[in-house]
VOGU-3710 file (C-alpha; in Angstrom, 3 decimals, decimal comma):
1> xxxxxxxxxx> -10,819/-37,834/18,921  -8,875/-35,127/17,132  -6,175/-33,354/19,090  -7,772/-30,051/18,101  -11,083/-30,816/19,828  -12,153/-30,670/23,481  -9,142/-28,567/24,298  -8,643/-25,210/25,968  -5,854/-23,132/24,505  -4,306/-19,738/25,152
11> xxxxxxxxxx> -4,585/-17,155/22,424  -1,653/-16,389/20,213  0,567/-13,883/22,043  -0,695/-10,868/20,111  -4,412/-11,694/20,198  -4,862/-10,677/23,832  -3,328/-7,296/23,133  -5,462/-6,897/20,043  -8,693/-7,779/21,858  -7,966/-5,172/24,501
21> xxxxxxxxxx> -7,425/-2,544/21,798  -10,563/-3,494/19,878  -12,794/-3,489/22,953  -11,508/-0,281/24,502  -9,989/1,904/21,776  -12,899/1,336/19,357  -15,581/1,345/22,036  -17,566/4,303/20,685  -18,303/2,490/17,394  -19,767/-0,701/18,786
31> xxxxxxxxxx> -22,381/-1,144/16,068  -19,733/-2,129/13,526  -19,582/-5,580/15,116  -22,687/-6,508/13,115  -21,287/-5,220/9,859  -18,113/-7,252/10,339  -19,844/-10,505/11,289  -22,345/-10,217/8,446  -19,529/-9,488/5,981  -17,689/-12,613/7,187
41> xxxxxxxxxx> -20,856/-14,677/6,728  -21,367/-13,307/3,203  -17,756/-14,143/2,323  -18,266/-17,709/3,579  -21,326/-18,118/1,358  -19,496/-16,677/-1,652  -16,632/-19,054/-0,982  -18,907/-22,073/-0,884  -20,692/-20,969/-4,049  -17,378/-20,699/-5,880
51> xxxxxxxxxx> -16,080/-24,087/-4,695  -19,387/-25,700/-5,664  -18,707/-24,838/-9,301  -16,108/-27,608/-9,364  -17,571/-29,827/-6,604  -21,333/-30,344/-6,740  -21,361/-31,872/-3,259  -20,738/-28,400/-1,866  -23,757/-26,856/-3,588  -25,588/-24,148/-1,637
61> xxxxxxxxxx> -29,215/-24,636/-0,633  -31,594/-22,667/-2,856  -32,561/-20,409/0,028  -28,994/-19,738/1,209  -28,971/-16,676/3,437  -27,670/-14,975/6,553  -30,145/-15,232/9,428  -30,066/-13,126/12,561  -32,137/-13,969/15,621  -32,391/-12,499/19,126
71> xxxxxxxxxx> -33,198/-14,327/22,337  -33,873/-11,608/24,900  -34,352/-14,050/27,761  -30,986/-15,692/27,117  -29,455/-12,310/26,117  -28,014/-13,738/22,896  -27,758/-12,735/19,250  -27,172/-15,515/16,724  -25,824/-14,873/13,209  -26,269/-18,025/11,119
81> xxxxxxxxxx> -25,110/-18,645/7,556  -25,017/-21,408/4,937  -21,391/-20,777/4,034  -18,400/-23,035/3,595  -17,968/-23,561/7,359  -14,821/-24,468/9,256  -13,136/-27,550/10,636  -11,622/-27,686/14,116  -8,241/-26,928/12,554  -9,707/-23,926/10,737
91> xxxxxxxxxx> -11,214/-22,598/13,953  -7,894/-22,860/15,776  -5,971/-21,305/12,905  -8,311/-18,435/12,069  -9,741/-17,546/15,482  -6,891/-18,458/17,793  -4,086/-16,691/15,992  -4,019/-13,645/13,751  -0,372/-13,301/12,858  -1,352/-13,146/9,194
101> xxxxxxxxxx> -3,697/-10,256/9,865  -1,021/-7,673/10,538  -1,590/-7,297/14,285  1,549/-5,323/14,956  0,831/-2,918/12,107  -2,743/-2,645/13,345  -1,738/-1,696/16,872  0,877/0,799/15,712  -1,558/2,476/13,334  -4,310/2,527/15,938
111> xxxxxxxxxx> -2,079/4,417/18,346  -1,634/7,248/15,831  -5,153/7,273/14,362  -7,698/9,956/15,131  -10,828/8,698/16,932  -12,992/9,079/13,832  -10,511/6,994/11,786  -10,271/4,060/14,196  -13,374/2,053/13,209  -12,116/1,547/9,653
121> xxxxxxxxxx> -8,962/-0,114/10,925  -10,871/-3,236/11,960  -11,893/-4,127/8,422  -8,624/-2,989/6,897  -6,586/-5,380/9,021  -8,906/-8,372/8,750  -9,653/-8,616/12,475  -13,402/-7,984/12,220  -14,473/-11,153/14,067  -12,952/-9,831/17,277
131> xxxxxxxxxx> -15,198/-6,754/17,182  -17,870/-9,110/18,603  -16,241/-8,679/22,006  -17,221/-5,007/22,022  -20,803/-6,066/22,788  -20,415/-9,647/24,052  -18,692/-11,022/27,119  -18,677/-14,514/25,583  -18,640/-15,496/21,909  -19,339/-18,944/20,482
141> xxxxxxxxxx> -18,982/-20,158/16,917  -20,566/-23,480/15,917  -19,347/-24,471/12,467  -19,544/-27,427/10,118  -17,392/-27,511/7,021  -19,307/-28,256/3,812  -18,532/-31,817/2,731  -18,080/-33,092/6,306  -20,465/-34,527/8,881  -18,889/-33,234/12,108
151> xxxxxxxxxx> -19,385/-29,778/13,615  -17,213/-28,028/16,195  -17,719/-25,197/18,638  -15,202/-22,442/19,347  -15,913/-20,429/22,494  -14,102/-17,694/24,400  -14,595/-14,899/26,896  -11,964/-12,848/25,030  -9,525/-12,931/27,907  -7,670/-16,104/28,868
161> xxxxxxxxxx> -8,021/-18,132/25,706  -10,505/-20,271/23,776  -11,985/-23,761/23,780  -12,777/-26,040/20,835  -15,129/-28,974/21,301  -17,334/-31,190/19,166  -20,843/-29,900/18,516  -23,944/-30,542/16,431  -25,171/-28,661/13,363  -27,627/-30,236/10,956
171> xxxxxxxxxx> -26,320/-28,505/7,836  -22,991/-26,995/6,740  -22,329/-23,394/7,709  -21,723/-21,418/10,877  -23,598/-19,927/13,829  -21,964/-17,085/15,724  -23,618/-16,708/19,132  -23,001/-13,497/21,090  -23,772/-13,416/24,813  -24,538/-9,721/25,156
181> xxxxxxxxxx> -22,984/-7,539/27,848  -25,155/-5,819/30,446  -24,533/-2,384/28,917  -25,386/-3,438/25,349  -29,150/-4,007/25,664  -29,869/-1,883/22,592  -28,545/-4,694/20,367  -31,154/-7,102/21,683  -33,781/-5,144/19,745  -34,360/-6,488/16,191
191> xxxxxxxxxx> -35,343/-2,999/14,995  -31,943/-1,647/16,089  -30,129/-4,460/14,294  -32,117/-3,861/11,110  -31,186/-0,170/11,206  -27,512/-1,103/11,412  -27,857/-3,542/8,516  -29,627/-0,990/6,332  -26,791/1,404/7,015  -23,833/-0,900/6,460
201> xxxxxxxxxx> -24,935/-4,014/4,571  -27,826/-3,049/2,322  -25,870/-3,851/-0,837  -24,555/-7,260/0,202  -25,898/-9,557/-2,505  -26,564/-12,412/-0,076  -30,060/-12,197/1,477  -29,942/-11,077/5,120  -32,949/-11,896/7,301  -33,904/-10,903/10,846
211> xxxxxxxxxx> -36,305/-12,890/12,958  -39,289/-10,758/13,957  -42,651/-11,937/15,253  -41,705/-15,587/14,774  -40,568/-15,370/11,146  -37,471/-14,272/9,255  -37,941/-11,046/7,307  -35,663/-9,431/4,702  -33,284/-6,875/6,169  -31,332/-5,802/3,087
221> xxxxxxxxxx> -32,128/-4,841/-0,485  -29,403/-7,091/-1,894  -29,284/-5,416/-5,293  -26,359/-5,570/-7,665  -25,635/-1,854/-7,626  -23,197/-2,102/-10,529  -25,993/-3,373/-12,789  -28,127/-0,285/-12,240  -28,088/2,811/-14,418  -25,987/5,641/-13,000
231> xxxxxxxxxx> -29,051/7,859/-12,938  -30,733/5,395/-10,552  -27,906/5,378/-8,007  -27,404/8,118/-5,429  -24,077/9,290/-4,021  -25,143/7,813/-0,700  -25,731/4,440/-2,386  -22,250/4,562/-3,883  -20,660/5,524/-0,571  -22,409/2,793/1,395
241> xxxxxxxxxx> -21,447/0,144/-1,143  -17,857/1,393/-1,225  -17,656/1,205/2,551  -19,066/-2,290/2,582  -16,767/-3,451/-0,209  -13,519/-2,189/1,228  -14,406/-2,059/4,936  -13,726/1,671/4,829  -15,270/4,656/6,556  -14,092/7,469/4,284
251> xxxxxxxxxx> -15,614/8,884/1,106  -14,388/7,542/-2,259  -12,169/10,060/-4,038  -13,545/8,921/-7,390  -16,356/6,619/-8,524  -16,179/5,033/-11,986  -19,410/3,336/-13,050  -20,131/2,242/-16,580  -21,311/-0,594/-18,797  -19,325/-1,735/-21,812
261> xxxxxxxxxx> -21,123/-3,010/-24,873  -19,836/-4,450/-28,133  -17,474/-7,374/-28,667  -17,485/-7,899/-24,906  -20,101/-6,816/-22,409  -19,549/-6,098/-18,756  -20,601/-3,754/-15,986  -17,992/-2,140/-13,759  -18,163/-0,139/-10,560  -14,731/1,006/-9,377
271> xxxxxxxxxx> -13,740/3,232/-6,489  -10,542/5,161/-5,888  -10,350/5,517/-2,093  -10,141/8,849/-0,354  -7,508/7,473/2,001  -4,914/4,786/1,594  -6,260/1,421/2,757  -4,036/-0,717/4,951  -3,402/-4,045/3,217  -3,645/-7,236/5,236
281> xxxxxxxxxx> -0,120/-8,087/4,126  2,391/-5,474/3,124  3,747/-7,766/0,405  0,412/-8,024/-1,396  0,894/-6,119/-4,656  -2,056/-7,631/-6,520  -5,376/-6,047/-7,469  -8,392/-7,511/-5,686  -11,229/-6,063/-7,736  -13,999/-8,664/-7,549
291> xxxxxxxxxx> -14,996/-10,625/-10,652  -18,666/-11,597/-10,952  -20,242/-13,670/-13,703  -23,961/-13,019/-14,167  -24,033/-11,342/-10,728  -22,428/-14,343/-9,035  -19,157/-13,710/-7,225  -16,326/-15,781/-8,704  -13,056/-14,488/-7,263  -11,142/-11,399/-6,166
301> xxxxxxxxxx> -7,923/-12,912/-7,549  -8,550/-12,419/-11,270  -5,967/-9,595/-11,419  -8,418/-7,381/-13,266  -6,162/-4,370/-12,757  -2,350/-4,240/-12,737  -0,448/-3,978/-9,465  0,111/-0,244/-9,851  -3,667/0,230/-9,580  -4,099/-2,186/-6,660
311> xxxxxxxxxx> -5,539/0,553/-4,436  -8,750/0,544/-6,513  -11,736/-1,292/-5,033  -14,676/-2,492/-7,084  -16,707/-5,054/-8,948  -16,697/-6,203/-12,572  -19,615/-8,333/-13,783  -19,710/-10,017/-17,186  -21,979/-12,346/-19,158  -19,122/-13,523/-21,382
321> xxxxxxxxxx> -17,535/-16,104/-19,063  -18,919/-19,456/-17,871  -19,896/-19,748/-14,223  -17,448/-22,613/-13,717  -14,480/-20,612/-14,988  -11,242/-22,128/-13,686  -8,119/-20,372/-12,419  -6,278/-21,483/-15,568  -9,012/-20,049/-17,771  -8,862/-16,745/-15,873
331> xxxxxxxxxx> -5,209/-16,430/-16,792  -5,591/-17,438/-20,426  -8,992/-16,312/-21,682  -8,911/-13,469/-24,230  -12,235/-12,227/-22,819  -10,614/-11,333/-19,523  -7,615/-9,820/-21,295  -9,948/-7,465/-23,176  -11,784/-6,588/-19,974  -8,484/-5,807/-18,240
341> xxxxxxxxxx> -7,406/-3,542/-21,088  -10,729/-1,694/-21,078  -10,562/-1,193/-17,301  -7,036/0,231/-17,362  -7,844/2,594/-20,220  -10,974/3,790/-18,421  -9,094/4,455/-15,184  -6,341/6,340/-17,034  -8,960/8,485/-18,789  -10,594/9,278/-15,439
351> xxxxxxxxxx> -7,265/10,235/-13,858  -6,312/12,444/-16,809  -9,604/14,298/-16,463  -9,185/14,791/-12,724  -5,526/15,771/-13,030  -6,581/18,982/-14,789  -7,580/20,354/-11,369  -4,239/20,451/-9,523  -5,721/21,061/-6,073  -8,329/18,305/-6,371
361> xxxxxxxxxx> -5,690/15,923/-7,750  -3,156/16,588/-4,992  -4,819/14,373/-2,309  -4,798/11,439/-4,722  -1,087/11,875/-5,434  -0,272/12,209/-1,743  -2,054/8,929/-1,021  -1,211/6,837/-4,072  1,559/8,619/-5,975  4,295/6,084/-5,133
371> xxxxxxxxxx> 2,089/3,140/-6,143  1,032/4,894/-9,354  4,684/5,383/-10,337  5,175/1,621/-10,261  3,293/1,681/-13,552  6,108/3,662/-15,171  8,433/0,802/-14,305  6,124/-2,170/-14,827  3,708/-1,298/-17,633  5,222/-1,197/-21,107
381> xxxxxxxxxx> 1,930/-0,328/-22,765  0,908/2,550/-20,491  4,317/3,768/-19,284  4,145/7,187/-20,902  0,550/7,780/-19,823  1,390/6,929/-16,226  4,460/9,183/-16,309  2,207/12,025/-17,393  -0,126/11,350/-14,454  2,647/11,238/-11,843
391> xxxxxxxxxx> 3,693/14,310/-9,874  7,094/15,204/-8,441  8,965/17,544/-6,143  11,527/19,721/-7,903  13,898/22,627/-7,407  11,352/24,915/-9,097  9,439/25,445/-5,851  7,404/23,761/-3,154  4,475/22,637/-5,313  4,291/19,312/-7,088
401> xxxxxxxxxx> 4,981/19,369/-10,802  4,182/17,174/-13,783  6,679/16,223/-16,467  4,695/18,279/-18,976  5,000/21,354/-16,762  8,714/20,687/-16,325  9,270/20,481/-20,088  7,265/23,677/-20,648  9,581/25,545/-18,243  12,859/24,323/-19,743
411> xxxxxxxxxx> 15,044/27,319/-20,648  16,821/27,696/-23,972  19,880/25,512/-24,022  18,500/22,775/-21,773  18,152/19,547/-23,734  17,353/16,958/-21,082  15,157/16,359/-18,032  17,372/16,211/-14,955  16,636/14,341/-11,752  18,320/13,263/-8,542
421> xxxxxxxxxx> 17,339/10,381/-6,274  17,562/10,108/-2,516  15,537/9,180/0,532  14,519/12,687/1,547  13,392/15,317/-0,967  14,481/18,259/1,171  17,929/16,815/1,774  18,624/16,164/-1,894  17,361/19,680/-2,700  20,693/20,905/-1,284
431> xxxxxxxxxx> 22,844/18,089/-2,704  26,188/19,219/-4,145  25,476/17,007/-7,158  22,918/19,512/-8,450  24,792/22,751/-7,648  26,064/23,192/-11,188  22,662/22,491/-12,782  20,922/24,966/-10,499  23,603/27,568/-11,237  22,740/27,228/-14,934
441> xxxxxxxxxx> 19,026/27,716/-14,178  18,144/24,088/-14,927  15,318/22,558/-12,890  15,981/19,202/-11,199  13,335/16,655/-10,167  13,759/15,533/-6,541  12,840/11,834/-6,480  12,597/10,326/-3,007  10,211/7,330/-3,233  11,824/3,895/-3,459
451> xxxxxxxxxx> 10,337/3,280/-6,902  11,988/6,516/-8,082  15,362/4,799/-8,064  14,241/2,474/-10,850  11,632/3,894/-13,213  13,636/6,737/-14,890  15,877/4,258/-16,672  12,823/2,335/-17,924  11,068/5,488/-19,135  14,296/6,837/-20,679
461> xxxxxxxxxx> 12,582/9,709/-22,533  9,513/11,875/-22,147  8,267/14,367/-24,720  11,401/13,513/-26,727  13,613/14,626/-23,827  16,078/12,232/-22,215  15,897/11,669/-18,465  19,389/12,172/-17,057  20,564/11,678/-13,479  22,275/14,793/-12,144
471> xxxxxxxxxx> 25,383/12,755/-11,413  25,645/11,808/-15,091  24,946/15,247/-16,575  28,529/15,579/-17,754  27,837/17,055/-21,182  26,302/20,163/-19,584  29,656/21,193/-18,101  33,028/21,821/-19,655  35,442/18,958/-19,247  37,565/19,756/-16,231
481> xxxxxxxxxx> 41,144/18,684/-16,516  43,103/18,551/-13,293  44,699/22,021/-12,868  48,463/21,695/-12,618  48,460/23,489/-9,281  45,983/20,956/-7,960  47,753/17,768/-9,013  49,919/17,485/-5,920  46,933/18,068/-3,603  44,808/15,469/-5,408
491> xxxxxxxxxx> 47,619/12,917/-5,278  48,141/13,526/-1,547  44,432/13,219/-0,797  44,125/10,044/-2,871  47,077/8,490/-1,054  45,568/9,347/2,339  42,141/8,001/1,328  43,203/4,950/-0,650  41,012/2,689/1,496  37,898/4,867/1,150
501> xxxxxxxxxx> 37,839/6,346/-2,386  38,668/5,088/-5,854  39,960/8,416/-7,155  40,226/12,140/-6,454  39,224/14,308/-9,432  38,461/17,916/-10,296  34,822/18,746/-11,023  33,066/21,675/-12,674  29,692/20,468/-11,291  30,418/21,967/-7,873
511> xxxxxxxxxx> 29,808/25,652/-7,226  29,317/26,009/-3,458  30,794/22,857/-1,910  34,513/22,151/-1,645  34,066/18,439/-2,293  31,462/15,792/-3,050  31,223/12,045/-3,448  30,196/10,492/-6,747  29,744/6,926/-7,928  32,764/5,520/-9,674
521> xxxxxxxxxx> 32,440/4,990/-13,408  29,868/2,368/-14,363  28,440/2,078/-10,835  24,861/2,977/-9,739  24,518/6,309/-7,959  25,373/6,259/-4,270  21,796/6,604/-3,010  20,741/3,543/-5,009  23,729/1,593/-3,729  22,665/2,317/-0,142
531> xxxxxxxxxx> 19,093/1,258/-0,881  20,237/-1,988/-2,501  22,503/-2,864/0,416  19,719/-2,323/2,957  17,437/-4,547/0,888  20,114/-7,267/0,867  20,547/-7,068/-2,889  24,120/-5,767/-2,787  26,627/-7,008/-0,250  29,624/-4,870/-1,183
541> xxxxxxxxxx> 30,220/-1,121/-1,300  32,204/0,051/-4,340  34,581/2,863/-3,520  33,202/6,243/-4,621  35,215/9,005/-6,231  35,925/12,227/-4,347  35,271/15,276/-6,514  36,969/18,571/-5,695  35,866/22,096/-6,564  39,009/23,857/-7,887
551> xxxxxxxxxx> 37,385/27,271/-7,426  36,485/26,822/-3,767  38,641/28,875/-1,409  39,343/25,908/0,868  40,696/23,843/-2,021  42,654/26,873/-3,273  44,167/27,319/0,194  45,234/23,695/0,393  47,059/23,606/-2,969  50,213/25,509/-1,879
561> xxxxxxxxxx> 50,329/23,617/1,410  50,339/20,312/-0,470  53,050/21,651/-2,790  55,068/22,556/0,306  54,919/18,944/1,451  52,504/19,428/4,350  50,814/16,235/5,595  47,288/16,190/4,094  45,925/13,214/6,091  43,759/15,280/8,429
571> xxxxxxxxxx> 42,454/17,473/5,619  41,690/14,377/3,552  39,660/12,878/6,418  37,851/16,177/6,971  36,953/16,648/3,285  35,755/13,052/3,014  33,537/13,371/6,089  32,094/16,672/4,862  31,238/15,015/1,565  29,715/12,027/3,376
581> xxxxxxxxxx> 27,515/14,276/5,522  26,256/16,118/2,440  25,491/12,732/0,896  23,414/11,688/3,907  26,052/9,495/5,550  27,658/9,782/8,980  31,367/10,642/9,367  33,612/7,586/9,365  34,967/8,535/12,798  32,619/11,083/14,442
591> xxxxxxxxxx> 35,015/11,813/17,311  37,899/12,516/14,953  35,639/14,610/12,724  34,550/16,772/15,679  38,171/17,219/16,784  39,356/18,172/13,307  36,560/20,704/12,814  37,425/22,332/16,145  41,138/22,380/15,333  40,768/23,747/11,801
601> xxx> 38,292/26,426/12,839  40,511/27,488/15,738  43,658/27,299/13,617
//
């Protein structure tokens, strides 16, 4: 007998916490349990259908369906399917532990979510099965993996743990049996269940049937919505399908529905969400638009859209691929390459149209702007188009701006597009690195998303204007030679700071600050260096240069004191710490910094 059968086990450490949250924090939306269990059953059938393309022994029965029955006397609801089924190991892995489902992220997000947002979190984090415990005090799952002869039963009361034992099922698939709580009688009425299914699962392509009056009757329309003409589909139809597809509760921000004809033919129904979905894994940067062939689901791993459009949900259905298309063929077939190109071009066209209305476009940018900008870095073919669709903070004002708007505002004498990177847009708005540019009336883009540290170099130019980091905008300012009166001060400061800085130089880029830090020649800017070190991609910290403002009254006051031979060690430490604070770093020695400030102010 397998070690995974006839055993009682505790849940994974986080499952108990999750179950408590699902049952109590999502209590007011109990009906979604049926949507989630039916969606799981449909996925299992799709999975079996796909595997059967390469293994005929897994073939689905002709009347494959999801069947729901109620036993009022026993107070049970049974959801049965003809899907791929699970082994004892699968049951233990998928229902006993959910580490892969982002439990910690789920619980943290749930704590901050508004009540009306909470139901969508179940589907977004892949924990839908556990919603069964909102209406059931005990849940059983009897499952037989297609291609095997043995079935197993998983059972739990949702508290102490779960039990797996051998069971009997005549055919492959799964039965989920819910033992309904005393306060959930409404779900023992087939009419109530059908209402829920019509609301949430009407567009699932797998037939769903409910047992009524001794026979199973259709409970969903099961139409391929993407194959219909746009004129035959209502906004409500689109919204319901979108919610089913992405396990969302919001409204789609944009719906793109069209059929392509010509050298390739396909139907596509794509949705841009109204709110950012929470991925099951934060590292998943792939598109999961579903590929269908002749209405049959094939895979959601065909990479139909590039990673920078991974937030888009949808379905693409074509007649131009064989049903038994392999993973290798998906990567190599020119048919799919042409479909991918058509999809990207269509999405870009849609975004360009919507971007003309700045207010309507703003919510999209707030949700997906950072992901969109990945396309500037990653996509050679569409880089310029994506740059035109992106929006940025800048020194021009509080509103987001496009690169085209920036270029249109450039004053006479400005040749390049200037930008500065950092981790907080408001902090870098006051950076000493951009003082000189602002004094000349030059606008500076304030780039504070992680991807912003990388794409400007890839883009290089826009509208025939070079993109130049503010720290490298040297040709805008007159070359500043070290004033003779300042040489002694600079030498004294450099000697005192030999362990912290590579050089002390005069700068004409500073107008308000006495000093600032800058990357030494040939090194990435300081903000990027910090980001790389935190990501473990740079283990050392090159010494920065300390730039001095010769026209600042503090620097002017220190020159004669250095010439007189006064010890500059304390002033060197103070100037360095002031520059570090302006650059977003803490003083090297906070206690010494506080003492020096007090002494210098008092003195």
